[in-house]
LOPA-121785 format. One record per atom (N, C-alpha, C, O): residue in three letters; atom name; chain; x, y, z; residue number from 1. Coordinates in nm, 2 decimals. Each point is the difference from the previous one (the first is absolute). Example, Ala and Ser with C-alpha at 12.3 -4.5 7.8 and 13.67 -1.06 7.14 Angstrom:
! residues 2
 resn name chain     px     py     pz resi
  ala    N     A   1.32  -0.57   0.78    1
  ala   CA     A  -0.09   0.12   0.00    1
  ala    C     A   0.09   0.12   0.00    1
  ala    O     A   0.10   0.00   0.07    1
  ser    N     A  -0.14   0.11  -0.14    2
  ser   CA     A   0.09   0.11   0.00    2
  ser    C     A  -0.08   0.11   0.08    2
  ser    O     A   0.05   0.11   0.01    2
This chain:
! residues 108
 resn name chain     px     py     pz resi
  unk    N     A  10.25   7.24  11.86    1
  unk   CA     A  -0.06  -0.01   0.15    1
  unk    C     A  -0.11  -0.09  -0.03    1
  unk    O     A  -0.08   0.02  -0.09    1
  unk    N     A   0.07  -0.15   0.22    2
  unk   CA     A  -0.09  -0.07   0.01    2
  unk    C     A  -0.11   0.06   0.11    2
  unk    O     A   0.03   0.01   0.12    2
  unk    N     A  -0.15   0.02  -0.17    3
  unk   CA     A  -0.11   0.06   0.10    3
  unk    C     A  -0.03  -0.06   0.11    3
  unk    O     A   0.04  -0.11  -0.02    3
  unk    N     A  -0.09   0.10   0.14    4
  unk   CA     A   0.01   0.00   0.14    4
  unk    C     A  -0.10  -0.09  -0.02    4
  unk    O     A  -0.06   0.02  -0.11    4
  unk    N     A   0.01  -0.13   0.17    5
  unk   CA     A  -0.09  -0.13   0.04    5
  unk    C     A  -0.14   0.17   0.06    5
  unk    O     A   0.03   0.10   0.06    5
  unk    N     A  -0.15  -0.14  -0.11    6
  unk   CA     A  -0.11   0.04   0.11    6
  unk    C     A  -0.01  -0.08   0.08    6
  unk    O     A  -0.02  -0.12  -0.02    6
  unk    N     A   0.06   0.21   0.14    7
  unk   CA     A  -0.12  -0.05   0.13    7
  unk    C     A  -0.11  -0.05  -0.03    7
  unk    O     A  -0.05   0.02  -0.11    7
  unk    N     A  -0.02  -0.13   0.24    8
  unk   CA     A  -0.10  -0.12   0.05    8
  unk    C     A  -0.09   0.09   0.02    8
  unk    O     A  -0.02   0.12   0.01    8
  unk    N     A  -0.04  -0.22   0.01    9
  unk   CA     A  -0.09   0.07   0.17    9
  unk    C     A   0.05   0.05   0.13    9
  unk    O     A   0.01   0.09   0.07    9
  unk    N     A   0.03  -0.24  -0.08   10
  unk   CA     A   0.06  -0.04   0.13   10
  unk    C     A   0.10   0.08   0.07   10
  unk    O     A   0.00   0.04   0.12   10
  unk    N     A   0.10  -0.02  -0.26   11
  unk   CA     A   0.13   0.10   0.00   11
  unk    C     A  -0.03   0.15   0.05   11
  unk    O     A   0.06   0.05   0.09   11
  unk    N     A  -0.17   0.01  -0.19   12
  unk   CA     A  -0.04   0.11  -0.01   12
  unk    C     A  -0.05   0.08   0.17   12
  unk    O     A   0.01   0.11   0.04   12
  unk    N     A  -0.10  -0.27   0.03   13
  unk   CA     A  -0.05   0.02   0.14   13
  unk    C     A   0.15   0.04   0.07   13
  unk    O     A   0.02   0.12   0.03   13
  unk    N     A   0.07  -0.22  -0.02   14
  unk   CA     A   0.10   0.02   0.08   14
  unk    C     A   0.08   0.13  -0.05   14
  unk    O     A   0.03   0.04   0.11   14
  unk    N     A   0.01   0.04  -0.19   15
  unk   CA     A   0.08   0.10  -0.05   15
  unk    C     A  -0.12   0.11   0.06   15
  unk    O     A   0.04   0.12   0.03   15
  unk    N     A  -0.19  -0.17  -0.02   16
  unk   CA     A  -0.05   0.18  -0.02   16
  unk    C     A  -0.01   0.00   0.17   16
  unk    O     A   0.01   0.12   0.04   16
  unk    N     A  -0.02  -0.19   0.04   17
  unk   CA     A   0.03  -0.09   0.13   17
  unk    C     A   0.12   0.13   0.05   17
  unk    O     A  -0.01   0.09   0.08   17
  unk    N     A   0.13  -0.15  -0.18   18
  unk   CA     A   0.11   0.05   0.04   18
  unk    C     A   0.06   0.17  -0.03   18
  unk    O     A   0.11   0.06   0.04   18
  unk    N     A  -0.23  -0.01  -0.12   19
  unk   CA     A   0.05   0.14  -0.07   19
  unk    C     A  -0.09   0.03   0.10   19
  unk    O     A   0.04   0.11   0.05   19
  unk    N     A  -0.16  -0.15   0.02   20
  unk   CA     A  -0.10   0.12   0.09   20
  unk    C     A   0.10   0.00   0.16   20
  unk    O     A   0.01   0.09   0.09   20
  unk    N     A   0.04  -0.19  -0.09   21
  unk   CA     A   0.00  -0.01   0.19   21
  unk    C     A   0.08   0.15   0.00   21
  unk    O     A   0.10   0.02  -0.05   21
  unk    N     A  -0.21   0.09   0.14   22
  unk   CA     A   0.09   0.09   0.08   22
  unk    C     A  -0.05   0.09  -0.08   22
  unk    O     A   0.03   0.11   0.04   22
  unk    N     A  -0.13  -0.08  -0.19   23
  unk   CA     A   0.01   0.05  -0.12   23
  unk    C     A  -0.13   0.10   0.04   23
  unk    O     A  -0.11  -0.06   0.02   23
  unk    N     A   0.11   0.17   0.00   24
  unk   CA     A  -0.14   0.07   0.08   24
  unk    C     A  -0.11  -0.04  -0.16   24
  unk    O     A  -0.09  -0.07   0.04   24
  unk    N     A   0.09   0.07  -0.09   25
  unk   CA     A  -0.09  -0.06  -0.11   25
  unk    C     A   0.02  -0.12  -0.06   25
  unk    O     A   0.12  -0.02  -0.01   25
  unk    N     A  -0.20  -0.07  -0.04   26
  unk   CA     A   0.01  -0.08  -0.05   26
  unk    C     A   0.07   0.01  -0.17   26
  unk    O     A  -0.05   0.10  -0.06   26
  unk    N     A   0.13  -0.17   0.00   27
  unk   CA     A   0.04  -0.03  -0.16   27
  unk    C     A  -0.14  -0.16   0.06   27
  unk    O     A   0.00  -0.09   0.09   27
  unk    N     A  -0.10   0.14  -0.25   28
  unk   CA     A  -0.05  -0.16  -0.06   28
  unk    C     A   0.03   0.04  -0.12   28
  unk    O     A   0.04   0.10  -0.06   28
  unk    N     A  -0.10  -0.28   0.00   29
  unk   CA     A   0.01  -0.06  -0.09   29
  unk    C     A  -0.12   0.07  -0.03   29
  unk    O     A  -0.06   0.03   0.10   29
  unk    N     A  -0.03   0.03  -0.30   30
  unk   CA     A  -0.09   0.06  -0.02   30
  unk    C     A   0.02   0.01  -0.16   30
  unk    O     A   0.09   0.06  -0.05   30
  unk    N     A  -0.19  -0.14  -0.02   31
  unk   CA     A   0.01  -0.02  -0.15   31
  unk    C     A   0.16  -0.04  -0.05   31
  unk    O     A   0.07   0.08  -0.07   31
  unk    N     A  -0.02  -0.19   0.12   32
  unk   CA     A   0.10  -0.01   0.00   32
  unk    C     A   0.08   0.00   0.03   32
  unk    O     A   0.08  -0.09  -0.01   32
  unk    N     A  -0.04   0.22   0.08   33
  unk   CA     A   0.12   0.17   0.00   33
  unk    C     A  -0.05  -0.01   0.14   33
  unk    O     A  -0.10  -0.03   0.06   33
  unk    N     A   0.28   0.07   0.00   34
  unk   CA     A   0.03   0.02   0.16   34
  unk    C     A  -0.02   0.11   0.00   34
  unk    O     A   0.07   0.08  -0.06   34
  unk    N     A  -0.18  -0.05   0.12   35
  unk   CA     A  -0.02   0.14   0.01   35
  unk    C     A   0.02   0.12   0.13   35
  unk    O     A   0.10  -0.01   0.07   35
  unk    N     A  -0.16   0.07  -0.04   36
  unk   CA     A   0.07   0.10   0.16   36
  unk    C     A  -0.02   0.14  -0.10   36
  unk    O     A   0.00   0.03  -0.12   36
  unk    N     A  -0.05   0.03   0.31   37
  unk   CA     A  -0.09   0.16  -0.09   37
  unk    C     A   0.11   0.00   0.14   37
  unk    O     A   0.03  -0.09   0.08   37
  unk    N     A  -0.01   0.24  -0.10   38
  unk   CA     A   0.06   0.11   0.13   38
  unk    C     A  -0.03   0.13  -0.02   38
  unk    O     A   0.05   0.07  -0.09   38
  unk    N     A  -0.14  -0.03   0.21   39
  unk   CA     A  -0.02   0.12   0.01   39
  unk    C     A   0.10   0.12   0.09   39
  unk    O     A   0.01   0.03   0.12   39
  unk    N     A   0.03   0.01  -0.20   40
  unk   CA     A   0.20   0.15   0.07   40
  unk    C     A  -0.13   0.09   0.06   40
  unk    O     A  -0.12   0.00  -0.02   40
  unk    N     A   0.19   0.07   0.08   41
  unk   CA     A  -0.03   0.14   0.12   41
  unk    C     A  -0.04   0.09  -0.18   41
  unk    O     A  -0.08   0.10   0.00   41
  unk    N     A   0.12  -0.14  -0.09   42
  unk   CA     A   0.01   0.15  -0.07   42
  unk    C     A   0.06  -0.07  -0.12   42
  unk    O     A   0.05  -0.11   0.02   42
  unk    N     A  -0.04   0.19  -0.19   43
  unk   CA     A   0.02  -0.02  -0.09   43
  unk    C     A   0.17  -0.01  -0.05   43
  unk    O     A   0.04  -0.09  -0.08   43
  unk    N     A   0.05   0.19   0.14   44
  unk   CA     A   0.11  -0.03   0.03   44
  unk    C     A   0.02  -0.09   0.09   44
  unk    O     A   0.11   0.03   0.01   44
  unk    N     A  -0.12  -0.12   0.07   45
  unk   CA     A   0.04  -0.10   0.09   45
  unk    C     A  -0.05  -0.14  -0.14   45
  unk    O     A   0.07  -0.10  -0.02   45
  unk    N     A  -0.17   0.13  -0.05   46
  unk   CA     A  -0.06  -0.11  -0.08   46
  unk    C     A   0.16  -0.06  -0.11   46
  unk    O     A   0.06  -0.10   0.00   46
  unk    N     A  -0.05   0.25  -0.07   47
  unk   CA     A   0.05   0.02  -0.07   47
  unk    C     A   0.18   0.00   0.05   47
  unk    O     A   0.09   0.01  -0.07   47
  unk    N     A  -0.10  -0.02   0.19   48
  unk   CA     A   0.14  -0.06   0.06   48
  unk    C     A   0.05  -0.13   0.01   48
  unk    O     A   0.10  -0.07  -0.02   48
  unk    N     A  -0.21   0.07   0.06   49
  unk   CA     A  -0.05  -0.20   0.03   49
  unk    C     A   0.00  -0.10  -0.25   49
  unk    O     A   0.00  -0.12  -0.04   49
  unk    N     A   0.01   0.22  -0.01   50
  unk   CA     A  -0.02  -0.06  -0.10   50
  unk    C     A   0.17   0.04  -0.06   50
  unk    O     A   0.07  -0.09  -0.05   50
  unk    N     A  -0.04   0.16   0.06   51
  unk   CA     A   0.13   0.07  -0.01   51
  unk    C     A   0.16  -0.12   0.06   51
  unk    O     A   0.10  -0.06  -0.04   51
  unk    N     A  -0.18   0.07   0.14   52
  unk   CA     A   0.14  -0.08   0.04   52
  unk    C     A  -0.05  -0.17  -0.08   52
  unk    O     A   0.07  -0.03  -0.10   52
  unk    N     A  -0.21  -0.08   0.13   53
  unk   CA     A   0.02  -0.08  -0.07   53
  unk    C     A   0.02  -0.01  -0.16   53
  unk    O     A   0.02  -0.10  -0.06   53
  unk    N     A  -0.03   0.24   0.01   54
  unk   CA     A   0.09  -0.05  -0.11   54
  unk    C     A   0.09  -0.02   0.00   54
  unk    O     A  -0.01  -0.12  -0.02   54
  unk    N     A   0.12   0.15   0.02   55
  unk   CA     A   0.12  -0.02   0.04   55
  unk    C     A  -0.02  -0.11   0.01   55
  unk    O     A  -0.01  -0.06  -0.11   55
  unk    N     A  -0.01  -0.05   0.27   56
  unk   CA     A   0.03  -0.12   0.00   56
  unk    C     A  -0.12  -0.12  -0.11   56
  unk    O     A   0.02  -0.12   0.00   56
  unk    N     A  -0.13   0.19  -0.09   57
  unk   CA     A  -0.05  -0.07  -0.10   57
  unk    C     A   0.06  -0.04  -0.13   57
  unk    O     A   0.00  -0.11  -0.06   57
  unk    N     A   0.08   0.28   0.02   58
  unk   CA     A   0.15  -0.03  -0.12   58
  unk    C     A   0.10  -0.09  -0.01   58
  unk    O     A   0.04  -0.06  -0.10   58
  unk    N     A   0.01   0.06   0.31   59
  unk   CA     A   0.11  -0.03  -0.01   59
  unk    C     A  -0.03  -0.17  -0.03   59
  unk    O     A   0.09  -0.08  -0.05   59
  unk    N     A  -0.23   0.04   0.09   60
  unk   CA     A  -0.03  -0.14  -0.01   60
  unk    C     A  -0.05  -0.02  -0.11   60
  unk    O     A  -0.03  -0.12  -0.03   60
  unk    N     A  -0.01   0.24  -0.05   61
  unk   CA     A  -0.02  -0.07  -0.13   61
  unk    C     A  -0.18  -0.07  -0.02   61
  unk    O     A  -0.04  -0.09  -0.07   61
  unk    N     A  -0.03   0.18   0.19   62
  unk   CA     A  -0.14  -0.08   0.01   62
  unk    C     A  -0.07   0.15   0.07   62
  unk    O     A   0.03   0.08   0.09   62
  unk    N     A  -0.12  -0.09  -0.20   63
  unk   CA     A  -0.07   0.18  -0.01   63
  unk    C     A  -0.15  -0.10   0.05   63
  unk    O     A  -0.03  -0.11  -0.03   63
  unk    N     A  -0.02   0.21   0.10   64
  unk   CA     A  -0.17  -0.04   0.04   64
  unk    C     A  -0.06   0.08  -0.03   64
  unk    O     A   0.05   0.11  -0.01   64
  unk    N     A  -0.20  -0.11  -0.01   65
  unk   CA     A  -0.08   0.08  -0.06   65
  unk    C     A  -0.06   0.08   0.13   65
  unk    O     A  -0.06  -0.07   0.08   65
  unk    N     A   0.06   0.17  -0.05   66
  unk   CA     A  -0.04   0.14   0.08   66
  unk    C     A  -0.05   0.09  -0.02   66
  unk    O     A   0.05   0.07  -0.08   66
  unk    N     A  -0.14  -0.05   0.15   67
  unk   CA     A  -0.09   0.15  -0.07   67
  unk    C     A  -0.03   0.11   0.11   67
  unk    O     A  -0.08  -0.04   0.08   67
  unk    N     A   0.11   0.15  -0.06   68
  unk   CA     A   0.06   0.12   0.10   68
  unk    C     A  -0.15   0.06  -0.05   68
  unk    O     A  -0.04   0.03  -0.11   68
  unk    N     A  -0.03  -0.03   0.27   69
  unk   CA     A  -0.09   0.12   0.00   69
  unk    C     A   0.06   0.07   0.15   69
  unk    O     A   0.02  -0.05   0.11   69
  unk    N     A  -0.01   0.20  -0.16   70
  unk   CA     A   0.01   0.12   0.12   70
  unk    C     A   0.08  -0.08   0.10   70
  unk    O     A   0.12   0.03  -0.02   70
  unk    N     A  -0.14  -0.15   0.14   71
  unk   CA     A   0.01  -0.06   0.07   71
  unk    C     A   0.06  -0.13   0.04   71
  unk    O     A   0.10  -0.03   0.07   71
  unk    N     A  -0.22  -0.07  -0.16   72
  unk   CA     A   0.02  -0.10  -0.05   72
  unk    C     A   0.11  -0.10  -0.05   72
  unk    O     A  -0.07   0.03  -0.10   72
  unk    N     A   0.16  -0.11   0.08   73
  unk   CA     A   0.04  -0.12  -0.10   73
  unk    C     A  -0.08  -0.09   0.02   73
  unk    O     A  -0.03  -0.05   0.11   73
  unk    N     A  -0.01   0.03  -0.22   74
  unk   CA     A  -0.09  -0.17  -0.02   74
  unk    C     A   0.13  -0.08  -0.10   74
  unk    O     A   0.06   0.06  -0.09   74
  unk    N     A  -0.04  -0.22   0.13   75
  unk   CA     A   0.16   0.03  -0.06   75
  unk    C     A  -0.12  -0.19  -0.04   75
  unk    O     A  -0.11  -0.04   0.05   75
  unk    N     A   0.18  -0.01  -0.14   76
  unk   CA     A  -0.01  -0.08  -0.07   76
  unk    C     A   0.13  -0.10  -0.03   76
  unk    O     A   0.11   0.03  -0.03   76
  unk    N     A  -0.15  -0.16   0.06   77
  unk   CA     A   0.20  -0.05   0.02   77
  unk    C     A  -0.04  -0.21  -0.10   77
  unk    O     A  -0.03  -0.11   0.04   77
  unk    N     A   0.06   0.17  -0.18   78
  unk   CA     A   0.06  -0.13  -0.10   78
  unk    C     A   0.11  -0.04  -0.07   78
  unk    O     A   0.07   0.06  -0.07   78
  unk    N     A  -0.07  -0.16   0.09   79
  unk   CA     A   0.13  -0.03  -0.08   79
  unk    C     A  -0.04  -0.04  -0.15   79
  unk    O     A  -0.01  -0.12  -0.02   79
  unk    N     A  -0.03   0.22  -0.08   80
  unk   CA     A  -0.03   0.01  -0.11   80
  unk    C     A   0.08  -0.11  -0.09   80
  unk    O     A  -0.07  -0.10  -0.01   80
  unk    N     A   0.15   0.09  -0.04   81
  unk   CA     A   0.15  -0.16  -0.05   81
  unk    C     A  -0.11  -0.10   0.08   81
  unk    O     A  -0.06  -0.04  -0.09   81
  unk    N     A   0.01   0.01   0.17   82
  unk   CA     A  -0.10  -0.15   0.10   82
  unk    C     A  -0.13   0.03  -0.03   82
  unk    O     A  -0.10  -0.07   0.02   82
  unk    N     A   0.11   0.16  -0.06   83
  unk   CA     A  -0.18  -0.02   0.04   83
  unk    C     A  -0.06  -0.04   0.09   83
  unk    O     A  -0.10  -0.08   0.00   83
  unk    N     A   0.16   0.14   0.13   84
  unk   CA     A  -0.08   0.01   0.15   84
  unk    C     A   0.04   0.05   0.10   84
  unk    O     A   0.00   0.11  -0.06   84
  unk    N     A   0.04  -0.09   0.16   85
  unk   CA     A   0.08  -0.03   0.12   85
  unk    C     A   0.11  -0.07   0.03   85
  unk    O     A   0.02  -0.12  -0.03   85
  unk    N     A   0.07   0.20   0.09   86
  unk   CA     A   0.15  -0.07   0.00   86
  unk    C     A   0.08   0.02   0.10   86
  unk    O     A  -0.01   0.12   0.02   86
  unk    N     A   0.09  -0.17   0.06   87
  unk   CA     A   0.06   0.07   0.05   87
  unk    C     A   0.08   0.12   0.03   87
  unk    O     A   0.01   0.05   0.11   87
  unk    N     A   0.05  -0.02  -0.26   88
  unk   CA     A   0.04   0.12  -0.03   88
  unk    C     A  -0.10   0.13   0.03   88
  unk    O     A   0.03   0.12   0.02   88
  unk    N     A  -0.16  -0.19  -0.02   89
  unk   CA     A  -0.12   0.10   0.06   89
  unk    C     A   0.01  -0.01   0.12   89
  unk    O     A   0.01   0.12   0.03   89
  unk    N     A   0.01  -0.16   0.05   90
  unk   CA     A   0.01   0.02   0.18   90
  unk    C     A   0.09   0.07   0.00   90
  unk    O     A   0.01   0.11   0.05   90
  unk    N     A   0.10  -0.18  -0.11   91
  unk   CA     A   0.14   0.07   0.06   91
  unk    C     A   0.00   0.10  -0.04   91
  unk    O     A   0.11   0.02   0.05   91
  unk    N     A  -0.16   0.12  -0.10   92
  unk   CA     A  -0.03   0.11  -0.06   92
  unk    C     A  -0.10   0.06   0.14   92
  unk    O     A   0.01   0.09   0.09   92
  unk    N     A  -0.10  -0.16  -0.13   93
  unk   CA     A  -0.12   0.07   0.10   93
  unk    C     A   0.04  -0.01   0.14   93
  unk    O     A  -0.02   0.09   0.08   93
  unk    N     A   0.12  -0.24  -0.04   94
  unk   CA     A   0.10   0.05   0.18   94
  unk    C     A   0.11   0.16  -0.03   94
  unk    O     A   0.03   0.08   0.08   94
  unk    N     A  -0.01  -0.08  -0.19   95
  unk   CA     A   0.06   0.12  -0.03   95
  unk    C     A  -0.01   0.12   0.02   95
  unk    O     A   0.07   0.09   0.04   95
  unk    N     A  -0.27  -0.12  -0.08   96
  unk   CA     A  -0.08   0.16  -0.07   96
  unk    C     A  -0.03   0.03   0.16   96
  unk    O     A  -0.03   0.12   0.03   96
  unk    N     A   0.04  -0.24   0.10   97
  unk   CA     A  -0.04   0.01   0.12   97
  unk    C     A   0.02   0.13   0.08   97
  unk    O     A  -0.08   0.08   0.04   97
  unk    N     A   0.24  -0.09   0.00   98
  unk   CA     A   0.11   0.04   0.10   98
  unk    C     A   0.00   0.12   0.00   98
  unk    O     A   0.01   0.07   0.10   98
  unk    N     A  -0.02  -0.02  -0.24   99
  unk   CA     A  -0.03   0.13  -0.11   99
  unk    C     A  -0.10   0.14   0.05   99
  unk    O     A   0.01   0.12   0.02   99
  unk    N     A  -0.14  -0.26  -0.02  100
  unk   CA     A  -0.14   0.08   0.03  100
  unk    C     A   0.00   0.00   0.16  100
  unk    O     A  -0.07   0.07   0.07  100
  unk    N     A   0.14  -0.17  -0.03  101
  unk   CA     A  -0.04   0.02   0.17  101
  unk    C     A   0.08   0.11   0.09  101
  unk    O     A  -0.01   0.02   0.12  101
  unk    N     A   0.10   0.05  -0.21  102
  unk   CA     A   0.08   0.11  -0.02  102
  unk    C     A  -0.10   0.11   0.00  102
  unk    O     A  -0.01   0.10   0.08  102
  unk    N     A  -0.04  -0.11  -0.15  103
  unk   CA     A  -0.12   0.14  -0.02  103
  unk    C     A  -0.12   0.02   0.05  103
  unk    O     A  -0.06   0.11   0.02  103
  unk    N     A   0.00  -0.24   0.01  104
  unk   CA     A  -0.12  -0.02   0.06  104
  unk    C     A  -0.01  -0.03   0.17  104
  unk    O     A  -0.09  -0.03   0.08  104
  unk    N     A   0.24   0.05  -0.06  105
  unk   CA     A   0.03  -0.01   0.18  105
  unk    C     A  -0.04   0.17   0.04  105
  unk    O     A  -0.05   0.02   0.10  105
  unk    N     A   0.08   0.10  -0.21  106
  unk   CA     A   0.00   0.14   0.04  106
  unk    C     A  -0.19  -0.04   0.02  106
  unk    O     A  -0.02  -0.05   0.12  106
  unk    N     A  -0.06   0.05  -0.17  107
  unk   CA     A  -0.15  -0.05   0.06  107
  unk    C     A  -0.05   0.03   0.10  107
  unk    O     A  -0.08   0.08   0.05  107
  unk    N     A   0.16  -0.18  -0.02  108
  unk   CA     A   0.01  -0.05   0.20  108
  unk    C     A   0.01   0.16   0.10  108
  unk    O     A   0.00  -0.01   0.12  108
């Protein structure tokens, strides 16, 4: 299997702009990873998000580093085989965002 190419700075900026269009709060590049912090209403919503996202991760065979403490889920995406951020990370983030939006909509 060929490893995907690492995105260059201009590609990262363009992909971030597209991903964050309409997002409630932005994904960022920090410490060489694509990162996002979600704060849900409660633990059930946070865990529900993770459960739904886990299915997508498994189908894509692309797994995040994530931490859950009560209602907060912090996610770091990095394509380990490429040792950097690739289109695969943005694809996964783009699939996670609508899952979170459904659960976060109940906060309004």
